[in-house]
VEXLUMLUM-908218 format. One record per atom (N, C-alpha, C): atom name; x, z negated, y negated. Coordinates in steps of 0.001 Angstrom, whole numbers. Layout:
N
<node><at>CA</at><xx>X</xx><zz>Z</zz><yy>Y</yy></node>
...
***
This chain:
114
<node><at>N</at><xx>-11685</xx><zz>1908</zz><yy>2530</yy></node>
<node><at>CA</at><xx>-12090</xx><zz>1926</zz><yy>3906</yy></node>
<node><at>C</at><xx>-13608</xx><zz>2046</zz><yy>3944</yy></node>
<node><at>N</at><xx>-14118</xx><zz>2929</zz><yy>4794</yy></node>
<node><at>CA</at><xx>-15564</xx><zz>3094</zz><yy>4942</yy></node>
<node><at>C</at><xx>-15939</xx><zz>2839</zz><yy>6388</yy></node>
<node><at>N</at><xx>-17059</xx><zz>2116</zz><yy>6587</yy></node>
<node><at>CA</at><xx>-17489</xx><zz>1716</zz><yy>7911</yy></node>
<node><at>C</at><xx>-19001</xx><zz>1866</zz><yy>8003</yy></node>
<node><at>N</at><xx>-19490</xx><zz>2426</zz><yy>9103</yy></node>
<node><at>CA</at><xx>-20929</xx><zz>2549</zz><yy>9350</yy></node>
<node><at>C</at><xx>-21308</xx><zz>1634</zz><yy>10498</yy></node>
<node><at>N</at><xx>-22178</xx><zz>652</zz><yy>10213</yy></node>
<node><at>CA</at><xx>-22592</xx><zz>-316</zz><yy>11216</yy></node>
<node><at>C</at><xx>-24091</xx><zz>-514</zz><yy>11116</yy></node>
<node><at>N</at><xx>-24806</xx><zz>-291</zz><yy>12208</yy></node>
<node><at>CA</at><xx>-26253</xx><zz>-534</zz><yy>12303</yy></node>
<node><at>C</at><xx>-27017</xx><zz>21</zz><yy>11105</yy></node>
<node><at>N</at><xx>-26731</xx><zz>1240</zz><yy>10700</yy></node>
<node><at>CA</at><xx>-27450</xx><zz>1871</zz><yy>9598</yy></node>
<node><at>C</at><xx>-26944</xx><zz>1496</zz><yy>8212</yy></node>
<node><at>N</at><xx>-25957</xx><zz>631</zz><yy>8135</yy></node>
<node><at>CA</at><xx>-25366</xx><zz>249</zz><yy>6856</yy></node>
<node><at>C</at><xx>-24058</xx><zz>1001</zz><yy>6662</yy></node>
<node><at>N</at><xx>-23842</xx><zz>1494</zz><yy>5455</yy></node>
<node><at>CA</at><xx>-22569</xx><zz>2097</zz><yy>5101</yy></node>
<node><at>C</at><xx>-21847</xx><zz>1135</zz><yy>4173</yy></node>
<node><at>N</at><xx>-20694</xx><zz>653</zz><yy>4623</yy></node>
<node><at>CA</at><xx>-19911</xx><zz>-320</zz><yy>3864</yy></node>
<node><at>C</at><xx>-18597</xx><zz>337</zz><yy>3453</yy></node>
<node><at>N</at><xx>-18311</xx><zz>318</zz><yy>2146</yy></node>
<node><at>CA</at><xx>-17059</xx><zz>872</zz><yy>1640</yy></node>
<node><at>C</at><xx>-16338</xx><zz>-217</zz><yy>853</yy></node>
<node><at>N</at><xx>-15115</xx><zz>-546</zz><yy>1297</yy></node>
<node><at>CA</at><xx>-14280</xx><zz>-1537</zz><yy>619</yy></node>
<node><at>C</at><xx>-13186</xx><zz>-820</zz><yy>-151</yy></node>
<node><at>N</at><xx>-12882</xx><zz>-1310</zz><yy>-1339</yy></node>
<node><at>CA</at><xx>-11810</xx><zz>-743</zz><yy>-2157</yy></node>
<node><at>C</at><xx>-10960</xx><zz>-1879</zz><yy>-2704</yy></node>
<node><at>N</at><xx>-9698</xx><zz>-1925</zz><yy>-2247</yy></node>
<node><at>CA</at><xx>-8747</xx><zz>-2930</zz><yy>-2705</yy></node>
<node><at>C</at><xx>-7677</xx><zz>-2227</zz><yy>-3526</yy></node>
<node><at>N</at><xx>-7498</xx><zz>-2651</zz><yy>-4763</yy></node>
<node><at>CA</at><xx>-6497</xx><zz>-2054</zz><yy>-5654</yy></node>
<node><at>C</at><xx>-5379</xx><zz>-3059</zz><yy>-5903</yy></node>
<node><at>N</at><xx>-4147</xx><zz>-2621</zz><yy>-5632</yy></node>
<node><at>CA</at><xx>-2965</xx><zz>-3456</zz><yy>-5807</yy></node>
<node><at>C</at><xx>-1985</xx><zz>-2775</zz><yy>-6750</yy></node>
<node><at>N</at><xx>-1233</xx><zz>-3566</zz><yy>-7497</yy></node>
<node><at>CA</at><xx>-40</xx><zz>-3096</zz><yy>-8206</yy></node>
<node><at>C</at><xx>1133</xx><zz>-3531</zz><yy>-7338</yy></node>
<node><at>N</at><xx>1901</xx><zz>-2546</zz><yy>-6852</yy></node>
<node><at>CA</at><xx>2989</xx><zz>-2812</zz><yy>-5918</yy></node>
<node><at>C</at><xx>4344</xx><zz>-2738</zz><yy>-6607</yy></node>
<node><at>N</at><xx>5212</xx><zz>-3678</zz><yy>-6232</yy></node>
<node><at>CA</at><xx>6568</xx><zz>-3732</zz><yy>-6776</yy></node>
<node><at>C</at><xx>7540</xx><zz>-3685</zz><yy>-5588</yy></node>
<node><at>N</at><xx>8193</xx><zz>-2526</zz><yy>-5381</yy></node>
<node><at>CA</at><xx>9148</xx><zz>-2436</zz><yy>-4278</yy></node>
<node><at>C</at><xx>10537</xx><zz>-2925</zz><yy>-4681</yy></node>
<node><at>N</at><xx>11255</xx><zz>-3493</zz><yy>-3733</yy></node>
<node><at>CA</at><xx>12660</xx><zz>-3875</zz><yy>-3912</yy></node>
<node><at>C</at><xx>13416</xx><zz>-3195</zz><yy>-2772</yy></node>
<node><at>N</at><xx>13939</xx><zz>-1997</zz><yy>-3063</yy></node>
<node><at>CA</at><xx>14466</xx><zz>-1147</zz><yy>-2005</yy></node>
<node><at>C</at><xx>15977</xx><zz>-979</zz><yy>-2081</yy></node>
<node><at>N</at><xx>16611</xx><zz>-1019</zz><yy>-935</yy></node>
<node><at>CA</at><xx>18028</xx><zz>-716</zz><yy>-800</yy></node>
<node><at>C</at><xx>18130</xx><zz>788</zz><yy>-549</yy></node>
<node><at>N</at><xx>18956</xx><zz>1456</zz><yy>-1335</yy></node>
<node><at>CA</at><xx>19137</xx><zz>2894</zz><yy>-1186</yy></node>
<node><at>C</at><xx>20483</xx><zz>3163</zz><yy>-531</yy></node>
<node><at>N</at><xx>20455</xx><zz>3868</zz><yy>591</yy></node>
<node><at>CA</at><xx>21655</xx><zz>4227</zz><yy>1330</yy></node>
<node><at>C</at><xx>21817</xx><zz>5738</zz><yy>1230</yy></node>
<node><at>N</at><xx>23002</xx><zz>6193</zz><yy>800</yy></node>
<node><at>CA</at><xx>23236</xx><zz>7623</zz><yy>570</yy></node>
<node><at>C</at><xx>24174</xx><zz>8199</zz><yy>1630</yy></node>
<node><at>N</at><xx>23638</xx><zz>8681</zz><yy>2768</yy></node>
<node><at>CA</at><xx>24505</xx><zz>9280</zz><yy>3787</yy></node>
<node><at>C</at><xx>25021</xx><zz>10664</zz><yy>3393</yy></node>
<node><at>N</at><xx>24366</xx><zz>11304</zz><yy>2411</yy></node>
<node><at>CA</at><xx>24802</xx><zz>12618</zz><yy>1911</yy></node>
<node><at>C</at><xx>24589</xx><zz>12640</zz><yy>405</yy></node>
<node><at>N</at><xx>25189</xx><zz>13620</zz><yy>-273</yy></node>
<node><at>CA</at><xx>25130</xx><zz>13651</zz><yy>-1736</yy></node>
<node><at>C</at><xx>23702</xx><zz>13730</zz><yy>-2280</yy></node>
<node><at>N</at><xx>22855</xx><zz>14524</zz><yy>-1670</yy></node>
<node><at>CA</at><xx>21510</xx><zz>14712</zz><yy>-2218</yy></node>
<node><at>C</at><xx>20418</xx><zz>14082</zz><yy>-1355</yy></node>
<node><at>N</at><xx>20792</xx><zz>13281</zz><yy>-365</yy></node>
<node><at>CA</at><xx>19822</xx><zz>12678</zz><yy>550</yy></node>
<node><at>C</at><xx>20046</xx><zz>11171</zz><yy>608</yy></node>
<node><at>N</at><xx>18968</xx><zz>10392</zz><yy>460</yy></node>
<node><at>CA</at><xx>19044</xx><zz>8930</zz><yy>473</yy></node>
<node><at>C</at><xx>18010</xx><zz>8353</zz><yy>1421</yy></node>
<node><at>N</at><xx>18363</xx><zz>7286</zz><yy>2086</yy></node>
<node><at>CA</at><xx>17412</xx><zz>6495</zz><yy>2866</yy></node>
<node><at>C</at><xx>17109</xx><zz>5233</zz><yy>2070</yy></node>
<node><at>N</at><xx>15852</xx><zz>4798</zz><yy>2093</yy></node>
<node><at>CA</at><xx>15470</xx><zz>3577</zz><yy>1386</yy></node>
<node><at>C</at><xx>14767</xx><zz>2629</zz><yy>2358</yy></node>
<node><at>N</at><xx>15016</xx><zz>1335</zz><yy>2163</yy></node>
<node><at>CA</at><xx>14420</xx><zz>325</zz><yy>3027</yy></node>
<node><at>C</at><xx>14346</xx><zz>-994</zz><yy>2254</yy></node>
<node><at>N</at><xx>13288</xx><zz>-1761</zz><yy>2477</yy></node>
<node><at>CA</at><xx>13188</xx><zz>-3061</zz><yy>1836</yy></node>
<node><at>C</at><xx>11763</xx><zz>-3565</zz><yy>1725</yy></node>
<node><at>N</at><xx>11610</xx><zz>-4745</zz><yy>1142</yy></node>
<node><at>CA</at><xx>10278</xx><zz>-5335</zz><yy>989</yy></node>
<node><at>C</at><xx>9536</xx><zz>-4772</zz><yy>-226</yy></node>
<node><at>N</at><xx>8233</xx><zz>-4924</zz><yy>-176</yy></node>
<node><at>CA</at><xx>7384</xx><zz>-4563</zz><yy>-1312</yy></node>
<node><at>C</at><xx>6334</xx><zz>-5664</zz><yy>-1462</yy></node>
<node><at>N</at><xx>6127</xx><zz>-6117</zz><yy>-2669</yy></node>
<node><at>CA</at><xx>5101</xx><zz>-7127</zz><yy>-2933</yy></node>
<node><at>C</at><xx>3998</xx><zz>-6472</zz><yy>-3758</yy></node>
<node><at>N</at><xx>2756</xx><zz>-6771</zz><yy>-3404</yy></node>
<node><at>CA</at><xx>1611</xx><zz>-6203</zz><yy>-4108</yy></node>
<node><at>C</at><xx>738</xx><zz>-7304</zz><yy>-4677</yy></node>
<node><at>N</at><xx>230</xx><zz>-7081</zz><yy>-5889</yy></node>
<node><at>CA</at><xx>-645</xx><zz>-8037</zz><yy>-6571</yy></node>
<node><at>C</at><xx>-2044</xx><zz>-7441</zz><yy>-6689</yy></node>
<node><at>N</at><xx>-3036</xx><zz>-8147</zz><yy>-6171</yy></node>
<node><at>CA</at><xx>-4415</xx><zz>-7661</zz><yy>-6175</yy></node>
<node><at>C</at><xx>-4944</xx><zz>-7560</zz><yy>-7592</yy></node>
<node><at>N</at><xx>-5451</xx><zz>-6392</zz><yy>-7943</yy></node>
<node><at>CA</at><xx>-6029</xx><zz>-6141</zz><yy>-9256</yy></node>
<node><at>C</at><xx>-7552</xx><zz>-6133</zz><yy>-9165</yy></node>
<node><at>N</at><xx>-8068</xx><zz>-5559</zz><yy>-8078</yy></node>
<node><at>CA</at><xx>-9512</xx><zz>-5416</zz><yy>-7941</yy></node>
<node><at>C</at><xx>-9880</xx><zz>-5372</zz><yy>-6465</yy></node>
<node><at>N</at><xx>-11007</xx><zz>-6000</zz><yy>-6109</yy></node>
<node><at>CA</at><xx>-11545</xx><zz>-5962</zz><yy>-4751</yy></node>
<node><at>C</at><xx>-13044</xx><zz>-5720</zz><yy>-4855</yy></node>
<node><at>N</at><xx>-13475</xx><zz>-4496</zz><yy>-4534</yy></node>
<node><at>CA</at><xx>-14884</xx><zz>-4095</zz><yy>-4679</yy></node>
<node><at>C</at><xx>-15444</xx><zz>-3674</zz><yy>-3328</yy></node>
<node><at>N</at><xx>-16759</xx><zz>-3829</zz><yy>-3190</yy></node>
<node><at>CA</at><xx>-17449</xx><zz>-3413</zz><yy>-1976</yy></node>
<node><at>C</at><xx>-18752</xx><zz>-2723</zz><yy>-2343</yy></node>
<node><at>N</at><xx>-19069</xx><zz>-1669</zz><yy>-1611</yy></node>
<node><at>CA</at><xx>-20312</xx><zz>-918</zz><yy>-1793</yy></node>
<node><at>C</at><xx>-21040</xx><zz>-916</zz><yy>-457</yy></node>
<node><at>N</at><xx>-22237</xx><zz>-1541</zz><yy>-419</yy></node>
<node><at>CA</at><xx>-23054</xx><zz>-1583</zz><yy>790</yy></node>
<node><at>C</at><xx>-24335</xx><zz>-820</zz><yy>499</yy></node>
<node><at>N</at><xx>-24444</xx><zz>381</zz><yy>1071</yy></node>
<node><at>CA</at><xx>-25610</xx><zz>1253</zz><yy>864</yy></node>
<node><at>C</at><xx>-25955</xx><zz>1411</zz><yy>-614</yy></node>
<node><at>N</at><xx>-24954</xx><zz>1551</zz><yy>-1463</yy></node>
<node><at>CA</at><xx>-25176</xx><zz>1776</zz><yy>-2893</yy></node>
<node><at>C</at><xx>-25209</xx><zz>520</zz><yy>-3741</yy></node>
<node><at>N</at><xx>-25218</xx><zz>-656</zz><yy>-3136</yy></node>
<node><at>CA</at><xx>-25186</xx><zz>-1910</zz><yy>-3879</yy></node>
<node><at>C</at><xx>-23727</xx><zz>-2354</zz><yy>-3998</yy></node>
<node><at>N</at><xx>-23243</xx><zz>-2433</zz><yy>-5246</yy></node>
<node><at>CA</at><xx>-21829</xx><zz>-2732</zz><yy>-5478</yy></node>
<node><at>C</at><xx>-21615</xx><zz>-4176</zz><yy>-5897</yy></node>
<node><at>N</at><xx>-20460</xx><zz>-4713</zz><yy>-5515</yy></node>
<node><at>CA</at><xx>-20113</xx><zz>-6072</zz><yy>-5909</yy></node>
<node><at>C</at><xx>-18665</xx><zz>-6371</zz><yy>-5606</yy></node>
<node><at>N</at><xx>-18232</xx><zz>-7558</zz><yy>-6005</yy></node>
<node><at>CA</at><xx>-16864</xx><zz>-7996</zz><yy>-5744</yy></node>
<node><at>C</at><xx>-16758</xx><zz>-8542</zz><yy>-4325</yy></node>
<node><at>N</at><xx>-15581</xx><zz>-8394</zz><yy>-3741</yy></node>
<node><at>CA</at><xx>-15311</xx><zz>-8942</zz><yy>-2413</yy></node>
<node><at>C</at><xx>-14669</xx><zz>-10311</zz><yy>-2590</yy></node>
<node><at>N</at><xx>-15176</xx><zz>-11295</zz><yy>-1890</yy></node>
<node><at>CA</at><xx>-14605</xx><zz>-12643</zz><yy>-1885</yy></node>
<node><at>C</at><xx>-13733</xx><zz>-12802</zz><yy>-646</yy></node>
<node><at>N</at><xx>-12754</xx><zz>-13678</zz><yy>-710</yy></node>
<node><at>CA</at><xx>-11958</xx><zz>-14008</zz><yy>467</yy></node>
<node><at>C</at><xx>-10820</xx><zz>-13058</zz><yy>759</yy></node>
<node><at>N</at><xx>-10293</xx><zz>-12377</zz><yy>-270</yy></node>
<node><at>CA</at><xx>-9136</xx><zz>-11496</zz><yy>-98</yy></node>
<node><at>C</at><xx>-7944</xx><zz>-12145</zz><yy>-791</yy></node>
<node><at>N</at><xx>-6833</xx><zz>-12250</zz><yy>-80</yy></node>
<node><at>CA</at><xx>-5631</xx><zz>-12836</zz><yy>-672</yy></node>
<node><at>C</at><xx>-5166</xx><zz>-11996</zz><yy>-1849</yy></node>
<node><at>N</at><xx>-4620</xx><zz>-12652</zz><yy>-2861</yy></node>
<node><at>CA</at><xx>-4246</xx><zz>-11964</zz><yy>-4100</yy></node>
<node><at>C</at><xx>-2836</xx><zz>-11386</zz><yy>-4070</yy></node>
<node><at>N</at><xx>-2051</xx><zz>-11724</zz><yy>-3042</yy></node>
<node><at>CA</at><xx>-686</xx><zz>-11200</zz><yy>-2929</yy></node>
<node><at>C</at><xx>-499</xx><zz>-10597</zz><yy>-1535</yy></node>
<node><at>N</at><xx>47</xx><zz>-9391</zz><yy>-1500</yy></node>
<node><at>CA</at><xx>315</xx><zz>-8686</zz><yy>-257</yy></node>
<node><at>C</at><xx>1818</xx><zz>-8458</zz><yy>-135</yy></node>
<node><at>N</at><xx>2342</xx><zz>-8547</zz><yy>1074</yy></node>
<node><at>CA</at><xx>3741</xx><zz>-8274</zz><yy>1323</yy></node>
<node><at>C</at><xx>3823</xx><zz>-7197</zz><yy>2403</yy></node>
<node><at>N</at><xx>4707</xx><zz>-6225</zz><yy>2177</yy></node>
<node><at>CA</at><xx>4881</xx><zz>-5167</zz><yy>3168</yy></node>
<node><at>C</at><xx>6354</xx><zz>-4814</zz><yy>3306</yy></node>
<node><at>N</at><xx>6658</xx><zz>-4100</zz><yy>4384</yy></node>
<node><at>CA</at><xx>8008</xx><zz>-3594</zz><yy>4626</yy></node>
<node><at>C</at><xx>7970</xx><zz>-2095</zz><yy>4408</yy></node>
<node><at>N</at><xx>8880</xx><zz>-1588</zz><yy>3592</yy></node>
<node><at>CA</at><xx>8872</xx><zz>-187</zz><yy>3199</yy></node>
<node><at>C</at><xx>10147</xx><zz>509</zz><yy>3676</yy></node>
<node><at>N</at><xx>9985</xx><zz>1762</zz><yy>4137</yy></node>
<node><at>CA</at><xx>11144</xx><zz>2584</zz><yy>4480</yy></node>
<node><at>C</at><xx>10811</xx><zz>4042</zz><yy>4225</yy></node>
<node><at>N</at><xx>11842</xx><zz>4821</zz><yy>3930</yy></node>
<node><at>CA</at><xx>11606</xx><zz>6229</zz><yy>3660</yy></node>
<node><at>C</at><xx>12868</xx><zz>6957</zz><yy>3283</yy></node>
<node><at>N</at><xx>12681</xx><zz>8105</zz><yy>2627</yy></node>
<node><at>CA</at><xx>13808</xx><zz>8948</zz><yy>2257</yy></node>
<node><at>C</at><xx>13545</xx><zz>9616</zz><yy>912</yy></node>
<node><at>N</at><xx>14638</xx><zz>9892</zz><yy>183</yy></node>
<node><at>CA</at><xx>14613</xx><zz>10631</zz><yy>-1089</yy></node>
<node><at>C</at><xx>15471</xx><zz>11869</zz><yy>-916</yy></node>
<node><at>N</at><xx>15056</xx><zz>12947</zz><yy>-1533</yy></node>
<node><at>CA</at><xx>15866</xx><zz>14154</zz><yy>-1562</yy></node>
<node><at>C</at><xx>16039</xx><zz>14580</zz><yy>-3012</yy></node>
<node><at>N</at><xx>17289</xx><zz>14648</zz><yy>-3480</yy></node>
<node><at>CA</at><xx>17580</xx><zz>15052</zz><yy>-4858</yy></node>
<node><at>C</at><xx>17598</xx><zz>16569</zz><yy>-4955</yy></node>
<node><at>N</at><xx>16607</xx><zz>17119</zz><yy>-5660</yy></node>
<node><at>CA</at><xx>16551</xx><zz>18560</zz><yy>-5869</yy></node>
<node><at>C</at><xx>17615</xx><zz>18965</zz><yy>-6892</yy></node>
<node><at>N</at><xx>17691</xx><zz>18194</zz><yy>-7985</yy></node>
<node><at>CA</at><xx>18739</xx><zz>18339</zz><yy>-8996</yy></node>
<node><at>C</at><xx>19222</xx><zz>16934</zz><yy>-9326</yy></node>
<node><at>N</at><xx>20120</xx><zz>16802</zz><yy>-10302</yy></node>
<node><at>CA</at><xx>20567</xx><zz>15463</zz><yy>-10718</yy></node>
<node><at>C</at><xx>19444</xx><zz>14674</zz><yy>-11376</yy></node>
<node><at>N</at><xx>18420</xx><zz>15341</zz><yy>-11904</yy></node>
<node><at>CA</at><xx>17326</xx><zz>14685</zz><yy>-12621</yy></node>
<node><at>C</at><xx>16016</xx><zz>14606</zz><yy>-11836</yy></node>
<node><at>N</at><xx>15862</xx><zz>15399</zz><yy>-10784</yy></node>
<node><at>CA</at><xx>14578</xx><zz>15477</zz><yy>-10078</yy></node>
<node><at>C</at><xx>14768</xx><zz>15175</zz><yy>-8595</yy></node>
<node><at>N</at><xx>13884</xx><zz>14299</zz><yy>-8068</yy></node>
<node><at>CA</at><xx>13901</xx><zz>13989</zz><yy>-6645</yy></node>
<node><at>C</at><xx>12487</xx><zz>13973</zz><yy>-6092</yy></node>
<node><at>N</at><xx>12365</xx><zz>14240</zz><yy>-4815</yy></node>
<node><at>CA</at><xx>11099</xx><zz>14051</zz><yy>-4107</yy></node>
<node><at>C</at><xx>11330</xx><zz>12953</zz><yy>-3080</yy></node>
<node><at>N</at><xx>10273</xx><zz>12211</zz><yy>-2765</yy></node>
<node><at>CA</at><xx>10450</xx><zz>11120</zz><yy>-1818</yy></node>
<node><at>C</at><xx>9210</xx><zz>10930</zz><yy>-956</yy></node>
<node><at>N</at><xx>9426</xx><zz>10277</zz><yy>154</yy></node>
<node><at>CA</at><xx>8362</xx><zz>9862</zz><yy>1050</yy></node>
<node><at>C</at><xx>8668</xx><zz>8477</zz><yy>1569</yy></node>
<node><at>N</at><xx>7629</xx><zz>7633</zz><yy>1642</yy></node>
<node><at>CA</at><xx>7805</xx><zz>6258</zz><yy>2121</yy></node>
<node><at>C</at><xx>6619</xx><zz>5858</zz><yy>2983</yy></node>
<node><at>N</at><xx>6886</xx><zz>4964</zz><yy>3904</yy></node>
<node><at>CA</at><xx>5827</xx><zz>4354</zz><yy>4699</yy></node>
<node><at>C</at><xx>5920</xx><zz>2852</zz><yy>4506</yy></node>
<node><at>N</at><xx>4790</xx><zz>2218</zz><yy>4223</yy></node>
<node><at>CA</at><xx>4727</xx><zz>772</zz><yy>4008</yy></node>
<node><at>C</at><xx>3895</xx><zz>136</zz><yy>5118</yy></node>
<node><at>N</at><xx>4459</xx><zz>-857</zz><yy>5768</yy></node>
<node><at>CA</at><xx>3775</xx><zz>-1574</zz><yy>6845</yy></node>
<node><at>C</at><xx>3357</xx><zz>-2938</zz><yy>6321</yy></node>
<node><at>N</at><xx>2048</xx><zz>-3191</zz><yy>6301</yy></node>
<node><at>CA</at><xx>1533</xx><zz>-4475</zz><yy>5837</yy></node>
<node><at>C</at><xx>1933</xx><zz>-5609</zz><yy>6760</yy></node>
<node><at>N</at><xx>2452</xx><zz>-6698</zz><yy>6182</yy></node>
<node><at>CA</at><xx>2906</xx><zz>-7842</zz><yy>6967</yy></node>
<node><at>C</at><xx>1953</xx><zz>-9034</zz><yy>6882</yy></node>
<node><at>N</at><xx>1033</xx><zz>-9026</zz><yy>5910</yy></node>
<node><at>CA</at><xx>177</xx><zz>-10181</zz><yy>5630</yy></node>
<node><at>C</at><xx>-1275</xx><zz>-9858</zz><yy>5981</yy></node>
<node><at>N</at><xx>-1933</xx><zz>-10798</zz><yy>6652</yy></node>
<node><at>CA</at><xx>-3370</xx><zz>-10692</zz><yy>6861</yy></node>
<node><at>C</at><xx>-4044</xx><zz>-11069</zz><yy>5538</yy></node>
<node><at>N</at><xx>-4696</xx><zz>-10107</zz><yy>4898</yy></node>
<node><at>CA</at><xx>-5296</xx><zz>-10345</zz><yy>3585</yy></node>
<node><at>C</at><xx>-6636</xx><zz>-11076</zz><yy>3659</yy></node>
<node><at>N</at><xx>-7141</xx><zz>-11325</zz><yy>4857</yy></node>
<node><at>CA</at><xx>-8412</xx><zz>-12011</zz><yy>5032</yy></node>
<node><at>C</at><xx>-8208</xx><zz>-13517</zz><yy>4881</yy></node>
<node><at>N</at><xx>-8751</xx><zz>-14096</zz><yy>3807</yy></node>
<node><at>CA</at><xx>-8645</xx><zz>-15549</zz><yy>3591</yy></node>
<node><at>C</at><xx>-9727</xx><zz>-16333</zz><yy>4326</yy></node>
<node><at>N</at><xx>-10741</xx><zz>-15657</zz><yy>4836</yy></node>
<node><at>CA</at><xx>-11845</xx><zz>-16334</zz><yy>5528</yy></node>
<node><at>C</at><xx>-11431</xx><zz>-16685</zz><yy>6948</yy></node>
<node><at>N</at><xx>-11137</xx><zz>-17922</zz><yy>7184</yy></node>
<node><at>CA</at><xx>-10682</xx><zz>-18359</zz><yy>8497</yy></node>
<node><at>C</at><xx>-11763</xx><zz>-18264</zz><yy>9561</yy></node>
<node><at>N</at><xx>-13044</xx><zz>-18205</zz><yy>9145</yy></node>
<node><at>CA</at><xx>-14125</xx><zz>-18142</zz><yy>10121</yy></node>
<node><at>C</at><xx>-14275</xx><zz>-16740</zz><yy>10704</yy></node>
<node><at>N</at><xx>-13653</xx><zz>-15749</zz><yy>10111</yy></node>
<node><at>CA</at><xx>-13744</xx><zz>-14374</zz><yy>10597</yy></node>
<node><at>C</at><xx>-12507</xx><zz>-14031</zz><yy>11409</yy></node>
<node><at>N</at><xx>-12697</xx><zz>-13311</zz><yy>12509</yy></node>
<node><at>CA</at><xx>-11556</xx><zz>-12908</zz><yy>13319</yy></node>
<node><at>C</at><xx>-10972</xx><zz>-11572</zz><yy>12866</yy></node>
<node><at>N</at><xx>-11575</xx><zz>-10963</zz><yy>11847</yy></node>
<node><at>CA</at><xx>-11076</xx><zz>-9678</zz><yy>11346</yy></node>
<node><at>C</at><xx>-9744</xx><zz>-9855</zz><yy>10640</yy></node>
<node><at>N</at><xx>-8823</xx><zz>-8969</zz><yy>10974</yy></node>
<node><at>CA</at><xx>-7520</xx><zz>-8983</zz><yy>10334</yy></node>
<node><at>C</at><xx>-7441</xx><zz>-7778</zz><yy>9403</yy></node>
<node><at>N</at><xx>-7025</xx><zz>-8018</zz><yy>8156</yy></node>
<node><at>CA</at><xx>-6910</xx><zz>-6945</zz><yy>7166</yy></node>
<node><at>C</at><xx>-5440</xx><zz>-6806</zz><yy>6798</yy></node>
<node><at>N</at><xx>-4846</xx><zz>-5668</zz><yy>7182</yy></node>
<node><at>CA</at><xx>-3477</xx><zz>-5345</zz><yy>6800</yy></node>
<node><at>C</at><xx>-3488</xx><zz>-3929</zz><yy>6243</yy></node>
<node><at>N</at><xx>-2679</xx><zz>-3708</zz><yy>5223</yy></node>
<node><at>CA</at><xx>-2659</xx><zz>-2404</zz><yy>4568</yy></node>
<node><at>C</at><xx>-1355</xx><zz>-1685</zz><yy>4904</yy></node>
<node><at>N</at><xx>-1486</xx><zz>-508</zz><yy>5510</yy></node>
<node><at>CA</at><xx>-354</xx><zz>384</zz><yy>5765</yy></node>
<node><at>C</at><xx>-582</xx><zz>1632</zz><yy>4919</yy></node>
<node><at>N</at><xx>469</xx><zz>2098</zz><yy>4236</yy></node>
<node><at>CA</at><xx>307</xx><zz>3266</zz><yy>3373</yy></node>
<node><at>C</at><xx>1436</xx><zz>4262</zz><yy>3586</yy></node>
<node><at>N</at><xx>1109</xx><zz>5519</zz><yy>3361</yy></node>
<node><at>CA</at><xx>2054</xx><zz>6609</zz><yy>3370</yy></node>
<node><at>C</at><xx>2098</xx><zz>7158</zz><yy>1950</yy></node>
<node><at>N</at><xx>3280</xx><zz>7238</zz><yy>1357</yy></node>
<node><at>CA</at><xx>3429</xx><zz>7667</zz><yy>-31</yy></node>
<node><at>C</at><xx>4346</xx><zz>8877</zz><yy>-111</yy></node>
<node><at>N</at><xx>3983</xx><zz>9793</zz><yy>-1009</yy></node>
<node><at>CA</at><xx>4835</xx><zz>10922</zz><yy>-1367</yy></node>
<node><at>C</at><xx>4891</xx><zz>10962</zz><yy>-2874</yy></node>
<node><at>N</at><xx>6040</xx><zz>11357</zz><yy>-3425</yy></node>
<node><at>CA</at><xx>6131</xx><zz>11359</zz><yy>-4878</yy></node>
<node><at>C</at><xx>7238</xx><zz>12245</zz><yy>-5406</yy></node>
<node><at>N</at><xx>7258</xx><zz>12327</zz><yy>-6712</yy></node>
<node><at>CA</at><xx>8237</xx><zz>13090</zz><yy>-7469</yy></node>
<node><at>C</at><xx>8852</xx><zz>12151</zz><yy>-8489</yy></node>
<node><at>N</at><xx>10184</xx><zz>12070</zz><yy>-8513</yy></node>
<node><at>CA</at><xx>10881</xx><zz>11217</zz><yy>-9462</yy></node>
<node><at>C</at><xx>11675</xx><zz>12038</zz><yy>-10455</yy></node>
<node><at>N</at><xx>11628</xx><zz>11623</zz><yy>-11719</yy></node>
<node><at>CA</at><xx>12352</xx><zz>12317</zz><yy>-12780</yy></node>
<node><at>C</at><xx>13222</xx><zz>11296</zz><yy>-13513</yy></node>
<node><at>N</at><xx>14523</xx><zz>11548</zz><yy>-13585</yy></node>
<node><at>CA</at><xx>15446</xx><zz>10683</zz><yy>-14319</yy></node>
<node><at>C</at><xx>15540</xx><zz>11160</zz><yy>-15745</yy></node>
<node><at>N</at><xx>15402</xx><zz>10239</zz><yy>-16684</yy></node>
<node><at>CA</at><xx>15480</xx><zz>10613</zz><yy>-18098</yy></node>
<node><at>C</at><xx>16841</xx><zz>10297</zz><yy>-18679</yy></node>
***
């Protein structure tokens, strides 16, 4: 996220390892709907203010989101998918700040079965 305020450029970068637990519903042979929770574990929280870099304090280390999307099987071994994740947790641990930090993501991918 990048923000420009009063001549300052602030860029925040939060890196998570996400683990989805998705229910797959197959209404057709090559088409699937997926839905379920996803938990994310904070790996890194960095901030850049006008070129000065440092760690961000006050970010929760675990994120929870709700995920839904669809898969399309091109062949028995190859699929493409799209998912949307809605952040459910305010990641801001600083109670003195009224800012709410929630992460929503749009994902596209290619899956290969071995």
